[in-house]
N, C-alpha and C positions, 0 to 999 in steps of 0.2 A: 134245742135252741132255735128259735125262729130265725129265718134268713132275713137279712134287711137289704135294702137297696140304698145307696148314698151317692151323691155327686162328690168327686174328689178333684179340686182345682190345683194344677201344677203350674205355678207362675215363675218364669226365670227370665232374666235379661241376656242369657245366653242360648245355647241349643237345647238346654232342658234335659240333657243326658244325665246329669247327676240326680235330679228329681225322679226321672223315670226309673232310674236303678234302684234308688231308695224305694220308691213306691212299689216295684215289682218284688224287691226282696222281702219286703214287710208284708204285703198283701198275699203272699204265697203261704203264709202261716194261717191265713183265715179261709176256711171253706164253707161253702154254701152261702155266701154273701155276694151280692152283685154291686160292683163298683163301676160307675160310669166315669171316665177320665175325661177331663177338659184339660188339655194341654195348651198353655200360653207361652209360646218362646219368643224370644228377642223383644221383650217389654222394655223399653228404653227411653220413651216419653210419657208425658202425662196424656197425650192423645191415644196412645197405644193402651195404657193402664185403664183409661175410661171404658175401651171395649171389654176389658176383663171385668171391671166393676159392673158393667151392665149385664154380662153374662152370669156374674154371681148373683145378681138380683134375681134374674129369671130362674136361675137353678141353683139355689144356695147349698153349700156344703163345705165340708173343712178344705183349708187352703194351706198348701205346702209352698214355700216360695225360697228363691235365691235371688234377692235384688241387692245390689251394691248402693244404688242411688238413694240417700236417706230420705228425700222428700217423697220419693215413690213408695218406699217401705211404709212410712207414716200414713201415706194416704190409703194404702192398702189396709194397714192395720186398722186405721180409724174406721173405714167402711166394714171391714169384718166385725169390728165390735158393735157398730149400728145394727148390723144384720143379726148378731148373735151366734155367728158361726166361728169356730176354732180357726187360728191362723198361727203358722209355725214357719220360723226361718230355721231351716234344717241344718245350717252350717254353724250357727252362732256358738253353740256349747263347744263344738270342736274347735273353732276359731279362738274363743276364749281360753280354753286349755292350752292350746299351742302358744299363744301370746304370752300367757304366764310362764310357760317353760322356756320360751326363747327370749323373754325379755325384750320383745319388740312388738310394734303395732303392725298388723297386718295392712297392706296396702288396698285402698278402695279402687280396685281395677276390675272391670268387667271380663268375663271369659278369660281369666288369667291362664286356664290351663289349655286355651286353644290359640296357641301362638305359632307362628311359622318360624320356629327355631331348628337347632340340629336335630332334635328327637322328631319334628314333625316330618322333615325331609328323609329322615331315615324310615319312617312308616311308609312314605311314598315309594322310596327305594325298594322296601321289602315287598311292597304290593306288586310292583313291576316284575320283581324276581319271581314271585309266586306265579303271576301269569305266564312268564316265559319257562317255568319249570314244573308246570302242572302235569300229573299223570305221566311221568316218564319223558317228558319234552326237556330239551336242553341239557341233555346229560353231560355235555362238555363243561358245564358250569356248575356241577353239583359240589365241586370242592370248595366254592365259595358260599355255601349253605351254612346257616348257623344250625341247622337240624334237618334231617331227612326222615320223613314218614314212609314206611313201607307197610304193605298189607294187600289183601287181596281187593279186588274191585268192588266199589260201593262200601267200604268200610270207613267212610267219614274222612278220608285223608284231605281231600279238597277243601271242605269247609273249615276243617281244623287249620290247615295251612293259611286260609284266608283271615281266620281270627288271629293267629299268631303274627301275621302280616300287620295287622292293625295295632299290634304291641310292638312293631318295630323289629321282628323275627324273620329272617330270610329262610322261608321253610319250602324245601323241595320235597315232592312226594313221587314215589315210584311204585307202581303197582307190581305185586308178585304174581307172575303168570307162569303156570306149568310150562316147563321146558325153556323159558327165557333166561337170558343171563343178566345178572344184576351189573350196574356199573362199578369197576374196580375200586373206586374211591370209598364205597360202601364197607366192603371187605377189608380195606386197608385202615379202617377206622379213622380215616382223615377227618370226618365229621360225626357229630353224635347221630346214632340212628335209633329210631324208636318204632316198633312194630305196633300195629293196630289190628286187632282180632274182634270178632263178633260172633254171637250165637248163630247156628246154622239156620234155625227157622226164621229168625229175625232178618237175616241177610237174604233168604229166598224171598221174603216178602217184600223187600226194599228193590230186590232186583225184578221181581214180576212187576211192581209199580213202575219201574224204570222201562221195562218193554212196553207196557201200556202206554207210557208218555210218548215213546218215540214211535208208536203205531204198529208195534209188533203183536197185533191182536190174534193172529193165527198161530202163535207159537204156544205148544202146549208143554207142560211141565216134564213130560217124559221124552220130549223131542230135541232138548237142548241141554247141554251139560251145565250152561250158564244157571239154571235153576233146579236141576236135577238133585234131589236131597243127597243121595249118595255122592254124586260127584262134587257138590259144594262141600259137604262134611270133608271129603279127602283133600279138597283144596285148601280148606282152612287148616287141616291138621298138618299139611306139607308146609304151609307158610309159618306155622308156630315152630316147626321143627327147624326150618331154616333160620329164624330168628334165635333159637336156642343155640344152634350150631356156632353162630357168630357172636353169640353173647349179647345180643340186642335185647333190652327190656321190652315187654309188650304189655299194652294196655287194652283191657277188655271194654270196648265202647257199647256194649249193648244196652246198658243202663245208664250210660253217662251222657249228660249234655255235651255240646261242643265246648263250652266254656270249662267244664269240669276236665275234659279230655286235654285241652290246652293248658290248663293249670299244671297238670301232672306232667306233661311233656316239659314244661319249664323247669319244673322240680328235677327231672331226669336229666336234662341239660346241664343244669347246675352241678348234679352229682357227677356227671361225666367230666367236666372241667376240674372239679375238685380233685378227682382220682388222677388226674394229669398234673396237678399242681399249678393249674393255670388260673387265671381270672376271667371268667365269662364276661362278654359285653352285653349283658341282657338290659333291657329297658329299664331305666330307673323309677318309672312311674308305676310299674305293675308289681304289687305286693307278691304275687306268686313268684315273681323272679327272685325274691329274696328268701325263699323257703329252702333250708338245707335239709340234708338227711334223707333225700328221696331213696326210695327202694332201688337197688342196682337192676 
């Protein structure tokens, strides 16, 4: 099939996160095609919409939008019809379905998901927590964590913790270093602990890249255990044995995205609380937080 190039216009009266996520998820299924994204966010007045319409005139292409204001919606749909380009309000069908099930009309409110409520401040607190407890810092506060990630250096603990923080999860991360003693709170099972592991070759490449970034150009693979194949293999094996010894579940992150790893962590957190007969305080806006039956 011959590849095509199209312009895709994403028009939102809010941050555009919803449209970006939908576009990313759907376009991932199309290979060999070039899509030029035109992102138009915070479109809340006719003057701002006119800029969108001007851009659409110069580079026509399909439009996905989330606009609450009826006059702006009408103007956008009318101009798309005139230009002969498809135009779709991505939330309408979902909204209609839920209105039918709930027996209530949805409020015409912009950026309804972006409010400074309790969930918002919970995410901010979680972000501060992650900053204070990254890479073994702030050991004294690990008991207040919602989850603790353990693993060898450069096994995606930090980015996963920050992603979880954006979901309102206080995530600490503790590196497993040969000879180092882990915080007693982990062995005492006071918080759910999840191990992250990674393929030896993948980890070596990540660490070698890290050394280049920090300017360690003179370091050779056989002069430091940090990237020595046998040493790294032994380090990963020892970390897995430690997790097995404590009964901590392990996630192999080699071929997982940060989002997939975080979703699995949320599942394991849920399972940890269920085994203890407790009700976990997971964020209510995250679908992954509702998944039960994760592997122990």
